C-alpha positions in Angstrom: -6.6 -77.9 -3.1 -8.6 -76.7 -5.9 -8.8 -73.1 -5.7 -12.2 -72.7 -7.4 -13.0 -73.4 -3.6 -11.1 -70.8 -1.8 -11.4 -67.7 -4.6 -15.0 -68.6 -6.1 -14.9 -65.6 -8.0 -11.2 -64.8 -8.7 -10.7 -67.9 -10.1 -13.0 -66.3 -13.4 -11.5 -62.7 -12.9 -7.7 -62.8 -12.1 -6.6 -66.7 -12.6 -3.1 -66.6 -12.6 -3.1 -64.3 -9.2 -5.7 -67.2 -7.8 -3.5 -70.3 -9.0 -0.9 -68.4 -7.2 -1.7 -67.8 -4.1 -3.3 -71.5 -4.1 -0.3 -73.6 -4.9 1.9 -71.9 -2.2 -0.2 -71.3 0.7 -2.1 -75.1 0.1 1.0 -76.3 -1.7 4.6 -75.3 -1.6 3.5 -73.9 2.3 2.4 -77.4 3.1 5.0 -79.2 1.5 7.9 -77.8 2.8 7.3 -77.6 6.5 6.6 -80.3 9.2 3.2 -81.0 9.4 0.4 -79.4 11.3 -2.2 -80.8 11.8 -5.4 -79.3 9.7 -7.3 -77.8 12.8 -4.7 -75.7 14.8 -3.3 -74.3 11.2 -6.9 -73.2 10.2 -7.3 -71.8 14.1 -3.6 -70.0 13.9 -5.0 -68.9 10.2 -8.3 -67.2 11.3 -6.3 -66.3 14.6 -3.8 -64.2 12.0 -6.9 -62.7 9.9 -8.2 -61.4 12.4 -5.0 -59.6 13.9 -4.1 -58.2 10.5 -7.9 -57.3 9.8 -8.3 -59.3 6.9 -12.2 -59.5 7.2 -12.6 -60.9 3.1 -10.0 -63.5 3.4 -11.1 -64.9 6.9 -14.8 -64.8 5.1 -12.8 -66.8 2.7 -11.0 -69.6 5.8 -13.8 -69.8 7.9 -15.8 -72.3 6.0 -12.5 -73.8 5.6 -11.8 -73.8 9.0 -15.3 -75.3 10.1 -14.8 -78.0 7.9 -11.0 -79.3 8.2 -12.2 -79.2 11.9 -12.3 -76.4 13.7 -15.2 -76.5 15.9 -18.2 -73.4 16.1 -16.8 -73.1 19.7 -13.2 -72.8 18.9 -14.3 -70.2 16.6 -15.9 -68.6 18.8 -13.8 -68.4 21.3 -10.7 -66.9 19.4 -12.9 -64.0 18.2 -14.1 -63.1 21.6 -10.2 -63.3 22.4 -10.0 -61.0 20.4 -11.3 -58.2 21.7 -8.6 -57.4 24.5 -6.0 -57.8 21.9 -7.3 -56.3 18.9 -10.6 -53.8 20.4 -14.5 -53.9 19.6 -13.8 -51.8 16.8 -11.8 -54.6 14.5 -13.5 -57.7 16.1 -16.8 -56.9 15.8 -17.1 -57.7 12.1 -15.3 -60.9 12.8 -17.8 -62.3 14.9 -20.6 -60.7 12.6 -19.2 -63.1 9.7 -18.8 -66.0 12.4 -22.7 -65.8 13.1 -23.8 -65.8 9.8 -21.6 -68.5 8.7 -23.0 -70.8 11.6 -26.7 -69.3 10.8 -26.1 -70.0 7.2 -25.3 -73.6 9.1 -28.2 -74.6 10.5 -26.4 -74.0 13.8 -28.6 -72.4 16.9 -27.3 -69.5 18.7 -25.7 -68.5 20.8 -23.7 -71.6 21.0 -23.4 -73.1 24.6 -21.7 -71.3 27.8 -18.1 -71.2 28.2 -17.8 -69.1 31.5 -16.5 -70.7 35.2 -16.0 -68.3 37.4 -18.0 -65.5 38.8 -17.6 -61.9 38.8 -15.9 -61.9 41.7 -13.3 -64.6 40.5 -12.0 -62.8 38.0 -8.8 -60.7 38.9 -7.5 -63.5 40.9 -8.8 -66.7 38.7 -6.9 -64.6 36.2 -4.0 -63.7 37.9 -3.3 -67.3 38.2 -3.3 -67.8 34.6 -0.6 -65.4 34.2 2.0 -66.6 36.7 0.8 -69.5 35.0 2.3 -68.3 31.4 4.8 -65.6 32.5 5.9 -66.0 35.8 5.4 -65.4 39.9 6.5 -62.2 38.9 2.9 -61.2 37.9 1.8 -62.5 41.5 -0.6 -59.8 42.9 0.2 -57.3 39.6 -2.3 -54.8 40.5 -0.4 -54.1 43.5 2.5 -53.0 41.5 4.0 -50.2 39.2 3.5 -46.4 39.9 -0.1 -46.5 41.8 -2.2 -43.4 38.9 -1.7 -47.4 36.3 -2.3 -49.7 38.3 -6.1 -50.3 37.5 -4.8 -51.5 34.1 -2.9 -53.5 35.8 -5.7 -55.0 37.3 -8.1 -55.4 33.7 -5.3 -57.3 32.5 -6.0 -59.2 35.3 -9.3 -59.4 35.7 -10.7 -58.7 32.3 -8.2 -60.1 29.4 -6.8 -62.7 31.6 -9.8 -63.1 33.7 -12.7 -62.7 31.4 -11.2 -64.7 28.2 -8.7 -66.9 29.4 -10.4 -68.9 31.8 -13.3 -69.8 29.8 -13.2 -73.8 28.3 -13.5 -74.5 24.9 -9.9 -73.5 24.8 -6.4 -74.4 26.5 -4.3 -72.5 27.5 -1.7 -73.5 25.2 -4.6 -72.9 22.0 -4.9 -69.5 23.4 -1.2 -68.0 24.3 -1.3 -69.4 20.7 -3.9 -67.2 19.2 -2.6 -64.7 20.5 0.5 -65.1 19.4 -0.9 -64.5 15.8 -3.4 -61.6 16.9 -0.1 -60.0 17.8 2.4 -60.9 15.0 0.0 -60.0 12.5 -1.2 -56.5 13.5 2.2 -55.2 13.9 4.2 -52.9 16.1 3.3 -55.4 19.5 6.8 -56.4 19.5 7.6 -56.6 22.5 4.5 -57.8 23.7 5.1 -60.4 20.7 8.1 -61.4 22.3 6.1 -62.0 25.8 3.7 -63.9 25.0 6.3 -66.0 22.6 7.6 -66.8 25.8 4.6 -67.4 27.3 3.7 -69.9 24.7 7.0 -72.0 25.6 6.1 -72.1 29.2 3.1 -73.4 28.5 4.4 -75.7 26.0 4.4 -73.8 22.3 8.2 -74.6 21.8 10.1 -72.5 19.7 9.6 -75.0 16.6 6.5 -75.3 16.4 5.5 -71.1 17.0 8.3 -70.8 13.6 5.7 -73.6 12.2 2.6 -71.4 12.9 4.7 -68.2 11.4 5.3 -70.1 8.2 1.7 -70.7 7.7 0.5 -67.8 8.6 2.7 -66.1 6.6 0.7 -66.0 3.0 -1.5 -64.3 5.1 0.0 -61.4 6.6 3.5 -61.1 4.2 7.3 -61.5 4.5 7.6 -58.0 7.0 6.0 -59.2 10.0 6.2 -62.9 10.1 10.1 -61.9 9.9 9.7 -59.4 12.8 7.7 -62.8 14.7 11.1 -65.5 13.4 13.1 -62.3 15.1 10.4 -62.3 18.7 10.7 -65.7 18.8 14.6 -66.0 18.7 14.8 -63.4 21.5 12.2 -64.9 23.9 14.5 -68.3 23.1 17.7 -66.7 24.5 
């Protein structure tokens, strides 16, 4: 990978760092680990940069991701889903960055709609996906737990899963992968990360695949959060 293509300005001001990072992330990491198709790798990296709030790096990687086979809809769906795991305050700058890049490429906005459920269907449709990923224990989850907190369970079913996971543009395994990346990258979410590592395995993203995802994303979030993510994968595998 041409260092100047990724870091056009750093190649002039900090050529040694640009060379070190490019040689590692686009050389050693790819040469050491099992092959991963480019679109999947870039999708994981974009989700990871969302999770760690790496907006400048996201702007650098987004053109590479689009050139590498990630579709505009896949990018948009990744950013939309981040609202459920990062909140609007942390997601919105990335949506603006995506819109700027797509507009620069002459891609008309808005993109075609991806919604599949009516508002009155959101909770049940979302809950069905929860059951597919986490098991029958979450069936009718809004009826569980203390009454004063049941509305949160209802929102998880209707908003987190019903509003986002029911959309087309990304498959359920892809959605669970990017969620894993959001959680791993932001840190401090190890219980949820372990749960979603297990959900990933349930929907087809096995332990070795998740280790691959962490390996590809390590250059962007560093070693501590990557090692925590690996521990969560191992805990989920037990």
